[in-house]
PyMOL Python script that loads the backbone (N, CA, C, O; Angstrom):
from pymol import cmd

cmd.read_pdbstr("""\
ATOM      1  N   MET A   1      24.299   4.704   3.061  1.00  0.00           N
ATOM      2  CA  MET A   1      23.170   3.166   3.875  1.00  0.00           C
ATOM      3  C   MET A   1      22.315   3.806   4.282  1.00  0.00           C
ATOM      4  O   MET A   1      21.537   4.006   3.349  1.00  0.00           O
ATOM      5  N   LYS A   2      21.938   4.327   5.272  1.00  0.00           N
ATOM      6  CA  LYS A   2      21.032   4.625   6.459  1.00  0.00           C
ATOM      7  C   LYS A   2      19.786   5.046   5.180  1.00  0.00           C
ATOM      8  O   LYS A   2      18.639   4.600   5.213  1.00  0.00           O
ATOM      9  N   ARG A   3      20.117   5.637   4.500  1.00  0.00           N
ATOM     10  CA  ARG A   3      19.323   6.090   3.491  1.00  0.00           C
ATOM     11  C   ARG A   3      18.294   5.520   2.571  1.00  0.00           C
ATOM     12  O   ARG A   3      17.195   5.787   2.084  1.00  0.00           O
ATOM     13  N   ALA A   4      18.853   4.960   2.580  1.00  0.00           N
ATOM     14  CA  ALA A   4      18.149   3.466   1.227  1.00  0.00           C
ATOM     15  C   ALA A   4      16.991   2.375   2.519  1.00  0.00           C
ATOM     16  O   ALA A   4      15.864   1.935   2.292  1.00  0.00           O
ATOM     17  N   LEU A   5      18.006   2.205   4.081  1.00  0.00           N
ATOM     18  CA  LEU A   5      17.280   0.999   4.893  1.00  0.00           C
ATOM     19  C   LEU A   5      16.349   1.476   5.284  1.00  0.00           C
ATOM     20  O   LEU A   5      15.442   0.686   5.545  1.00  0.00           O
ATOM     21  N   PHE A   6      16.078   2.975   5.526  1.00  0.00           N
ATOM     22  CA  PHE A   6      15.460   2.909   6.075  1.00  0.00           C
ATOM     23  C   PHE A   6      13.795   3.693   5.285  1.00  0.00           C
ATOM     24  O   PHE A   6      12.609   3.885   5.553  1.00  0.00           O
ATOM     25  N   THR A   7      14.956   3.932   4.054  1.00  0.00           N
ATOM     26  CA  THR A   7      14.083   4.116   2.567  1.00  0.00           C
ATOM     27  C   THR A   7      13.083   2.533   2.651  1.00  0.00           C
ATOM     28  O   THR A   7      11.901   2.354   2.943  1.00  0.00           O
ATOM     29  N   ILE A   8      13.927   1.797   2.346  1.00  0.00           N
ATOM     30  CA  ILE A   8      14.021   0.501   1.939  1.00  0.00           C
ATOM     31  C   ILE A   8      12.189   0.601   2.737  1.00  0.00           C
ATOM     32  O   ILE A   8      11.122   0.874   2.187  1.00  0.00           O
ATOM     33  N   VAL A   9      12.632   0.092   4.832  1.00  0.00           N
ATOM     34  CA  VAL A   9      12.295  -0.514   5.147  1.00  0.00           C
ATOM     35  C   VAL A   9      10.612  -0.145   5.792  1.00  0.00           C
ATOM     36  O   VAL A   9       9.836  -0.927   6.341  1.00  0.00           O
ATOM     37  N   GLY A  10      10.367   1.796   5.389  1.00  0.00           N
ATOM     38  CA  GLY A  10       9.689   2.548   5.372  1.00  0.00           C
ATOM     39  C   GLY A  10       8.568   1.855   4.368  1.00  0.00           C
ATOM     40  O   GLY A  10       7.409   1.470   4.524  1.00  0.00           O
ATOM     41  N   ALA A  11       9.224   1.880   3.585  1.00  0.00           N
ATOM     42  CA  ALA A  11       7.988   1.033   1.599  1.00  0.00           C
ATOM     43  C   ALA A  11       7.538  -0.271   2.444  1.00  0.00           C
ATOM     44  O   ALA A  11       6.397  -0.219   2.903  1.00  0.00           O
ATOM     45  N   LEU A  12       8.405  -1.594   2.738  1.00  0.00           N
ATOM     46  CA  LEU A  12       7.437  -2.359   3.279  1.00  0.00           C
ATOM     47  C   LEU A  12       7.039  -2.707   4.324  1.00  0.00           C
ATOM     48  O   LEU A  12       6.730  -3.841   4.688  1.00  0.00           O
ATOM     49  N   LEU A  13       7.012  -1.241   5.169  1.00  0.00           N
ATOM     50  CA  LEU A  13       5.663  -1.288   6.559  1.00  0.00           C
ATOM     51  C   LEU A  13       4.933  -1.412   5.629  1.00  0.00           C
ATOM     52  O   LEU A  13       4.232  -2.400   5.412  1.00  0.00           O
ATOM     53  N   PHE A  14       5.042   0.072   4.623  1.00  0.00           N
ATOM     54  CA  PHE A  14       3.326   0.621   3.928  1.00  0.00           C
ATOM     55  C   PHE A  14       2.573  -0.506   3.221  1.00  0.00           C
ATOM     56  O   PHE A  14       1.390  -0.830   3.117  1.00  0.00           O
ATOM     57  N   ALA A  15       3.824  -1.000   2.748  1.00  0.00           N
ATOM     58  CA  ALA A  15       3.090  -2.310   1.689  1.00  0.00           C
ATOM     59  C   ALA A  15       1.784  -3.114   2.186  1.00  0.00           C
ATOM     60  O   ALA A  15       0.607  -3.286   1.870  1.00  0.00           O
ATOM     61  N   LEU A  16       3.178  -3.687   3.631  1.00  0.00           N
ATOM     62  CA  LEU A  16       2.149  -4.445   3.901  1.00  0.00           C
ATOM     63  C   LEU A  16       0.730  -4.293   5.180  1.00  0.00           C
ATOM     64  O   LEU A  16      -0.100  -5.069   5.653  1.00  0.00           O
ATOM     65  N   GLY A  17       1.150  -2.525   5.377  1.00  0.00           N
ATOM     66  CA  GLY A  17      -0.128  -2.346   6.319  1.00  0.00           C
ATOM     67  C   GLY A  17      -1.398  -2.098   5.385  1.00  0.00           C
ATOM     68  O   GLY A  17      -2.590  -2.024   5.683  1.00  0.00           O
ATOM     69  N   SER A  18      -0.532  -1.958   3.749  1.00  0.00           N
ATOM     70  CA  SER A  18      -1.268  -1.513   3.006  1.00  0.00           C
ATOM     71  C   SER A  18      -2.628  -3.240   2.191  1.00  0.00           C
ATOM     72  O   SER A  18      -3.666  -3.351   1.540  1.00  0.00           O
ATOM     73  N   TYR A  19      -1.662  -4.070   2.819  1.00  0.00           N
ATOM     74  CA  TYR A  19      -1.556  -4.713   1.948  1.00  0.00           C
ATOM     75  C   TYR A  19      -3.240  -5.835   3.356  1.00  0.00           C
ATOM     76  O   TYR A  19      -4.068  -6.722   3.153  1.00  0.00           O
ATOM     77  N   GLY A  20      -2.886  -5.100   4.389  1.00  0.00           N
ATOM     78  CA  GLY A  20      -3.651  -5.637   5.325  1.00  0.00           C
ATOM     79  C   GLY A  20      -4.999  -5.299   5.969  1.00  0.00           C
ATOM     80  O   GLY A  20      -5.541  -5.761   6.973  1.00  0.00           O
ATOM     81  N   LEU A  21      -5.506  -4.043   4.808  1.00  0.00           N
ATOM     82  CA  LEU A  21      -6.923  -3.115   4.395  1.00  0.00           C
ATOM     83  C   LEU A  21      -7.531  -3.261   3.107  1.00  0.00           C
ATOM     84  O   LEU A  21      -8.701  -2.993   2.834  1.00  0.00           O
ATOM     85  N   VAL A  22      -6.089  -3.993   1.837  1.00  0.00           N
ATOM     86  CA  VAL A  22      -7.103  -4.351   1.739  1.00  0.00           C
ATOM     87  C   VAL A  22      -7.326  -5.315   1.280  1.00  0.00           C
ATOM     88  O   VAL A  22      -7.667  -5.292   0.098  1.00  0.00           O
ATOM     89  N   GLU A  23      -7.222  -6.960   2.166  1.00  0.00           N
ATOM     90  CA  GLU A  23      -7.162  -7.952   2.797  1.00  0.00           C
ATOM     91  C   GLU A  23      -8.554  -7.960   3.144  1.00  0.00           C
ATOM     92  O   GLU A  23      -9.497  -8.513   2.579  1.00  0.00           O
ATOM     93  N   LEU A  24      -8.483  -6.731   4.925  1.00  0.00           N
ATOM     94  CA  LEU A  24     -10.293  -6.537   5.466  1.00  0.00           C
ATOM     95  C   LEU A  24     -11.003  -6.494   4.420  1.00  0.00           C
ATOM     96  O   LEU A  24     -11.952  -7.270   4.312  1.00  0.00           O
ATOM     97  N   SER A  25     -10.629  -5.367   3.190  1.00  0.00           N
ATOM     98  CA  SER A  25     -11.796  -4.753   2.454  1.00  0.00           C
ATOM     99  C   SER A  25     -11.881  -5.471   1.715  1.00  0.00           C
ATOM    100  O   SER A  25     -12.789  -5.177   0.938  1.00  0.00           O
ATOM    101  N   ALA A  26     -11.277  -6.577   1.420  1.00  0.00           N
ATOM    102  CA  ALA A  26     -11.304  -7.890   0.106  1.00  0.00           C
ATOM    103  C   ALA A  26     -12.259  -8.256   1.261  1.00  0.00           C
ATOM    104  O   ALA A  26     -13.488  -8.264   1.328  1.00  0.00           O
ATOM    105  N   SER A  27     -12.079  -8.312   1.426  1.00  0.00           N
ATOM    106  CA  SER A  27     -13.358  -9.733   2.885  1.00  0.00           C
ATOM    107  C   SER A  27     -15.152  -8.866   2.973  1.00  0.00           C
ATOM    108  O   SER A  27     -16.186  -9.151   3.577  1.00  0.00           O
ATOM    109  N   TRP A  28     -14.984  -8.387   2.569  1.00  0.00           N
ATOM    110  CA  TRP A  28     -16.325  -7.200   3.309  1.00  0.00           C
ATOM    111  C   TRP A  28     -16.824  -7.150   1.840  1.00  0.00           C
ATOM    112  O   TRP A  28     -18.006  -7.426   1.637  1.00  0.00           O
ATOM    113  N   TYR A  29     -15.808  -6.733   0.526  1.00  0.00           N
ATOM    114  CA  TYR A  29     -16.814  -5.922  -0.820  1.00  0.00           C
ATOM    115  C   TYR A  29     -16.637  -7.204  -1.488  1.00  0.00           C
ATOM    116  O   TYR A  29     -17.693  -7.554  -2.016  1.00  0.00           O
ATOM    117  N   GLY A  30     -15.830  -7.904  -1.630  1.00  0.00           N
ATOM    118  CA  GLY A  30     -16.194  -9.260  -2.351  1.00  0.00           C
ATOM    119  C   GLY A  30     -18.011  -9.810  -2.013  1.00  0.00           C
ATOM    120  O   GLY A  30     -19.093  -9.329  -2.349  1.00  0.00           O
ATOM    121  N   PRO A  31     -17.714 -10.727  -1.400  1.00  0.00           N
ATOM    122  CA  PRO A  31     -19.116 -11.322  -1.143  1.00  0.00           C
ATOM    123  C   PRO A  31     -20.223 -10.362  -1.615  1.00  0.00           C
ATOM    124  O   PRO A  31     -20.723 -10.589  -2.717  1.00  0.00           O
ATOM    125  N   ARG A  32     -20.648  -9.329  -0.907  1.00  0.00           N
ATOM    126  CA  ARG A  32     -21.769  -7.776  -1.169  1.00  0.00           C
ATOM    127  C   ARG A  32     -21.794  -6.963  -2.673  1.00  0.00           C
ATOM    128  O   ARG A  32     -22.637  -6.146  -3.041  1.00  0.00           O
ATOM    129  N   HIS A  33     -21.080  -7.254  -3.120  1.00  0.00           N
ATOM    130  CA  HIS A  33     -21.376  -6.332  -4.238  1.00  0.00           C
ATOM    131  C   HIS A  33     -20.329  -6.539  -5.385  1.00  0.00           C
ATOM    132  O   HIS A  33     -20.382  -5.735  -6.315  1.00  0.00           O
ATOM    133  N   ILE A  34     -18.958  -7.970  -5.440  1.00  0.00           N
ATOM    134  CA  ILE A  34     -18.734  -8.507  -6.578  1.00  0.00           C
ATOM    135  C   ILE A  34     -19.420  -9.358  -7.201  1.00  0.00           C
ATOM    136  O   ILE A  34     -19.445 -10.503  -6.749  1.00  0.00           O
ATOM    137  N   ARG A  35     -20.231  -9.010  -8.518  1.00  0.00           N
ATOM    138  CA  ARG A  35     -21.296  -9.174  -9.559  1.00  0.00           C
ATOM    139  C   ARG A  35     -20.589 -10.316 -10.811  1.00  0.00           C
ATOM    140  O   ARG A  35     -21.198 -11.175 -11.448  1.00  0.00           O
ATOM    141  N   SER A  36     -19.221  -9.986 -10.870  1.00  0.00           N
ATOM    142  CA  SER A  36     -18.914 -10.402 -11.946  1.00  0.00           C
ATOM    143  C   SER A  36     -17.264 -10.579 -12.552  1.00  0.00           C
ATOM    144  O   SER A  36     -16.485 -10.534 -11.599  1.00  0.00           O
ATOM    145  N   ASP A  37     -16.774 -10.707 -13.465  1.00  0.00           N
ATOM    146  CA  ASP A  37     -15.427 -11.522 -13.270  1.00  0.00           C
ATOM    147  C   ASP A  37     -14.691  -9.379 -14.316  1.00  0.00           C
ATOM    148  O   ASP A  37     -13.594  -9.143 -14.822  1.00  0.00           O
ATOM    149  N   SER A  38     -15.831  -8.506 -14.188  1.00  0.00           N
ATOM    150  CA  SER A  38     -15.378  -7.515 -14.798  1.00  0.00           C
ATOM    151  C   SER A  38     -14.865  -6.580 -13.235  1.00  0.00           C
ATOM    152  O   SER A  38     -13.948  -5.801 -12.976  1.00  0.00           O
ATOM    153  N   ASP A  39     -15.963  -7.142 -12.494  1.00  0.00           N
ATOM    154  CA  ASP A  39     -16.509  -6.624 -10.967  1.00  0.00           C
ATOM    155  C   ASP A  39     -14.503  -6.665 -10.476  1.00  0.00           C
ATOM    156  O   ASP A  39     -13.816  -5.688 -10.774  1.00  0.00           O
ATOM    157  N   ILE A  40     -13.931  -7.764  -9.826  1.00  0.00           N
ATOM    158  CA  ILE A  40     -13.178  -8.003  -9.569  1.00  0.00           C
ATOM    159  C   ILE A  40     -12.572  -7.610 -10.512  1.00  0.00           C
ATOM    160  O   ILE A  40     -12.841  -6.452 -10.195  1.00  0.00           O
ATOM    161  N   GLY A  41     -11.687  -7.419 -11.862  1.00  0.00           N
ATOM    162  CA  GLY A  41     -10.744  -7.157 -12.077  1.00  0.00           C
ATOM    163  C   GLY A  41     -10.566  -5.516 -11.355  1.00  0.00           C
ATOM    164  O   GLY A  41      -9.467  -5.194 -10.903  1.00  0.00           O
ATOM    165  N   ASP A  42     -11.875  -4.445 -11.302  1.00  0.00           N
ATOM    166  CA  ASP A  42     -11.726  -3.248 -11.225  1.00  0.00           C
ATOM    167  C   ASP A  42     -10.881  -2.723  -9.482  1.00  0.00           C
ATOM    168  O   ASP A  42     -10.054  -1.947  -9.004  1.00  0.00           O
ATOM    169  N   ALA A  43     -11.924  -3.917  -9.092  1.00  0.00           N
ATOM    170  CA  ALA A  43     -11.293  -3.874  -7.453  1.00  0.00           C
ATOM    171  C   ALA A  43     -10.201  -4.695  -7.561  1.00  0.00           C
ATOM    172  O   ALA A  43     -10.046  -4.571  -6.346  1.00  0.00           O
ATOM    173  N   PHE A  44      -8.854  -5.774  -8.031  1.00  0.00           N
ATOM    174  CA  PHE A  44      -7.833  -5.847  -8.277  1.00  0.00           C
ATOM    175  C   PHE A  44      -6.952  -4.087  -8.966  1.00  0.00           C
ATOM    176  O   PHE A  44      -6.072  -3.582  -8.270  1.00  0.00           O
ATOM    177  N   MET A  45      -7.186  -3.714  -9.710  1.00  0.00           N
ATOM    178  CA  MET A  45      -6.354  -2.886  -9.730  1.00  0.00           C
ATOM    179  C   MET A  45      -6.842  -1.513  -9.004  1.00  0.00           C
ATOM    180  O   MET A  45      -6.010  -0.638  -8.766  1.00  0.00           O
ATOM    181  N   ALA A  46      -7.577  -1.425  -8.819  1.00  0.00           N
ATOM    182  CA  ALA A  46      -7.514  -0.134  -7.285  1.00  0.00           C
ATOM    183  C   ALA A  46      -6.988  -0.891  -6.119  1.00  0.00           C
ATOM    184  O   ALA A  46      -6.684  -0.089  -5.235  1.00  0.00           O
ATOM    185  N   SER A  47      -6.732  -2.291  -5.724  1.00  0.00           N
ATOM    186  CA  SER A  47      -6.477  -1.980  -5.229  1.00  0.00           C
ATOM    187  C   SER A  47      -4.628  -2.723  -5.281  1.00  0.00           C
ATOM    188  O   SER A  47      -4.004  -3.330  -4.411  1.00  0.00           O
ATOM    189  N   LEU A  48      -4.243  -2.320  -6.683  1.00  0.00           N
ATOM    190  CA  LEU A  48      -3.308  -2.703  -7.019  1.00  0.00           C
ATOM    191  C   LEU A  48      -2.241  -0.856  -6.763  1.00  0.00           C
ATOM    192  O   LEU A  48      -1.135  -0.587  -6.295  1.00  0.00           O
ATOM    193  N   VAL A  49      -3.290  -0.088  -7.332  1.00  0.00           N
ATOM    194  CA  VAL A  49      -2.955   1.124  -6.902  1.00  0.00           C
ATOM    195  C   VAL A  49      -3.229   1.700  -5.468  1.00  0.00           C
ATOM    196  O   VAL A  49      -2.673   2.760  -5.181  1.00  0.00           O
ATOM    197  N   PHE A  50      -3.899   1.197  -4.704  1.00  0.00           N
ATOM    198  CA  PHE A  50      -3.851   1.448  -3.462  1.00  0.00           C
ATOM    199  C   PHE A  50      -2.142   1.534  -3.076  1.00  0.00           C
ATOM    200  O   PHE A  50      -1.445   2.524  -2.855  1.00  0.00           O
ATOM    201  N   MET A  51      -1.722  -0.245  -3.100  1.00  0.00           N
ATOM    202  CA  MET A  51      -0.852  -1.125  -2.099  1.00  0.00           C
ATOM    203  C   MET A  51       0.529   0.435  -2.691  1.00  0.00           C
ATOM    204  O   MET A  51       1.483   0.904  -2.070  1.00  0.00           O
ATOM    205  N   ALA A  52       0.049   0.725  -3.893  1.00  0.00           N
ATOM    206  CA  ALA A  52       1.101   0.844  -5.175  1.00  0.00           C
ATOM    207  C   ALA A  52       1.251   2.452  -4.228  1.00  0.00           C
ATOM    208  O   ALA A  52       2.306   2.538  -3.599  1.00  0.00           O
ATOM    209  N   ILE A  53       0.302   3.642  -4.111  1.00  0.00           N
ATOM    210  CA  ILE A  53       0.743   5.186  -3.830  1.00  0.00           C
ATOM    211  C   ILE A  53       1.420   4.661  -1.868  1.00  0.00           C
ATOM    212  O   ILE A  53       2.258   5.420  -1.381  1.00  0.00           O
ATOM    213  N   CYS A  54       1.129   3.892  -1.336  1.00  0.00           N
ATOM    214  CA  CYS A  54       1.225   3.280   0.177  1.00  0.00           C
ATOM    215  C   CYS A  54       2.805   3.082  -0.051  1.00  0.00           C
ATOM    216  O   CYS A  54       3.338   3.226   1.050  1.00  0.00           O
ATOM    217  N   SER A  55       3.636   2.847  -0.904  1.00  0.00           N
ATOM    218  CA  SER A  55       4.999   1.498  -0.474  1.00  0.00           C
ATOM    219  C   SER A  55       5.221   3.703  -1.194  1.00  0.00           C
ATOM    220  O   SER A  55       5.402   4.444  -0.227  1.00  0.00           O
ATOM    221  N   ILE A  56       5.206   4.229  -2.148  1.00  0.00           N
ATOM    222  CA  ILE A  56       5.560   5.237  -2.537  1.00  0.00           C
ATOM    223  C   ILE A  56       5.510   5.932  -1.349  1.00  0.00           C
ATOM    224  O   ILE A  56       6.615   5.810  -0.819  1.00  0.00           O
ATOM    225  N   VAL A  57       4.577   6.780  -0.484  1.00  0.00           N
ATOM    226  CA  VAL A  57       3.832   7.546   0.737  1.00  0.00           C
ATOM    227  C   VAL A  57       5.292   6.542   1.470  1.00  0.00           C
ATOM    228  O   VAL A  57       6.344   7.137   1.236  1.00  0.00           O
ATOM    229  N   GLY A  58       5.454   5.575   2.045  1.00  0.00           N
ATOM    230  CA  GLY A  58       6.075   4.653   3.112  1.00  0.00           C
ATOM    231  C   GLY A  58       7.822   4.984   2.734  1.00  0.00           C
ATOM    232  O   GLY A  58       8.621   5.413   3.566  1.00  0.00           O
ATOM    233  N   GLY A  59       8.162   4.654   1.227  1.00  0.00           N
ATOM    234  CA  GLY A  59       9.470   4.869   1.019  1.00  0.00           C
ATOM    235  C   GLY A  59      10.217   6.808   1.101  1.00  0.00           C
ATOM    236  O   GLY A  59      11.262   7.380   1.408  1.00  0.00           O
ATOM    237  N   ALA A  60       9.189   7.049   0.726  1.00  0.00           N
ATOM    238  CA  ALA A  60       9.297   8.680   1.235  1.00  0.00           C
ATOM    239  C   ALA A  60       9.612   9.493   2.481  1.00  0.00           C
ATOM    240  O   ALA A  60      10.411  10.389   2.751  1.00  0.00           O
ATOM    241  N   LEU A  61       8.093   8.418   3.531  1.00  0.00           N
ATOM    242  CA  LEU A  61       8.517   8.551   4.888  1.00  0.00           C
ATOM    243  C   LEU A  61       9.913   7.713   5.170  1.00  0.00           C
ATOM    244  O   LEU A  61      10.140   8.002   6.345  1.00  0.00           O
ATOM    245  N   GLY A  62      10.451   7.266   4.950  1.00  0.00           N
ATOM    246  CA  GLY A  62      11.660   6.645   5.512  1.00  0.00           C
ATOM    247  C   GLY A  62      12.506   7.141   5.053  1.00  0.00           C
ATOM    248  O   GLY A  62      13.509   6.809   5.686  1.00  0.00           O
ATOM    249  N   PHE A  63      12.843   8.046   3.963  1.00  0.00           N
ATOM    250  CA  PHE A  63      13.626   8.937   2.825  1.00  0.00           C
ATOM    251  C   PHE A  63      14.123  10.297   4.662  1.00  0.00           C
ATOM    252  O   PHE A  63      15.191  10.676   5.142  1.00  0.00           O
ATOM    253  N   MET A  64      12.273  10.593   5.128  1.00  0.00           N
ATOM    254  CA  MET A  64      12.681  11.976   5.191  1.00  0.00           C
ATOM    255  C   MET A  64      12.829  11.257   6.513  1.00  0.00           C
ATOM    256  O   MET A  64      13.595  12.107   6.967  1.00  0.00           O
ATOM    257  N   GLY A  65      12.736  10.480   7.398  1.00  0.00           N
ATOM    258  CA  GLY A  65      13.277   9.863   8.897  1.00  0.00           C
ATOM    259  C   GLY A  65      14.457   9.839   8.516  1.00  0.00           C
ATOM    260  O   GLY A  65      14.847  10.996   8.676  1.00  0.00           O
ATOM    261  N   ALA A  66      15.420   9.136   8.037  1.00  0.00           N
ATOM    262  CA  ALA A  66      16.477   9.068   8.340  1.00  0.00           C
ATOM    263  C   ALA A  66      17.536  10.163   7.796  1.00  0.00           C
ATOM    264  O   ALA A  66      18.728   9.859   7.758  1.00  0.00           O
ATOM    265  N   THR A  67      17.193  11.160   7.468  1.00  0.00           N
ATOM    266  CA  THR A  67      17.654  12.134   6.762  1.00  0.00           C
ATOM    267  C   THR A  67      18.007  14.060   7.615  1.00  0.00           C
ATOM    268  O   THR A  67      18.693  15.076   7.723  1.00  0.00           O
ATOM    269  N   GLY A  68      16.170  12.805   8.161  1.00  0.00           N
ATOM    270  CA  GLY A  68      16.459  14.680   9.050  1.00  0.00           C
ATOM    271  C   GLY A  68      14.965  15.886   8.811  1.00  0.00           C
ATOM    272  O   GLY A  68      14.525  16.799   9.510  1.00  0.00           O
ATOM    273  N   ARG A  69      14.510  15.249   7.354  1.00  0.00           N
ATOM    274  CA  ARG A  69      13.932  16.486   7.280  1.00  0.00           C
ATOM    275  C   ARG A  69      12.450  16.454   7.325  1.00  0.00           C
ATOM    276  O   ARG A  69      11.764  15.432   7.367  1.00  0.00           O
ATOM    277  N   LYS A  70      12.087  17.508   7.314  1.00  0.00           N
ATOM    278  CA  LYS A  70      10.336  17.746   7.265  1.00  0.00           C
ATOM    279  C   LYS A  70       9.927  17.675   6.491  1.00  0.00           C
ATOM    280  O   LYS A  70      10.570  18.013   5.497  1.00  0.00           O
ATOM    281  N   ALA A  71       8.019  16.998   6.260  1.00  0.00           N
ATOM    282  CA  ALA A  71       7.406  17.441   5.140  1.00  0.00           C
ATOM    283  C   ALA A  71       7.582  18.632   4.595  1.00  0.00           C
ATOM    284  O   ALA A  71       6.972  18.937   3.570  1.00  0.00           O
TER     285      ALA A  71
END
""", "prot")
cmd.dss("prot")
cmd.show_as("cartoon", "prot")
cmd.util.cbc("prot")
cmd.orient("prot")
């Protein structure tokens, strides 16, 4: 149970952190560089990939924290 909880909490924390970073970058990148719907789609897909990777890394780090394993 401890491993599952740490894994979920780690994934959620990293997901929230990555969401904050995406919001900051979108507020800067959007007005300066997005000119078409294609640009919006590309930025959206890059954001989703980034957040998915951060969630996986957060879950892995949470699991390692629960088990005491080193990377």
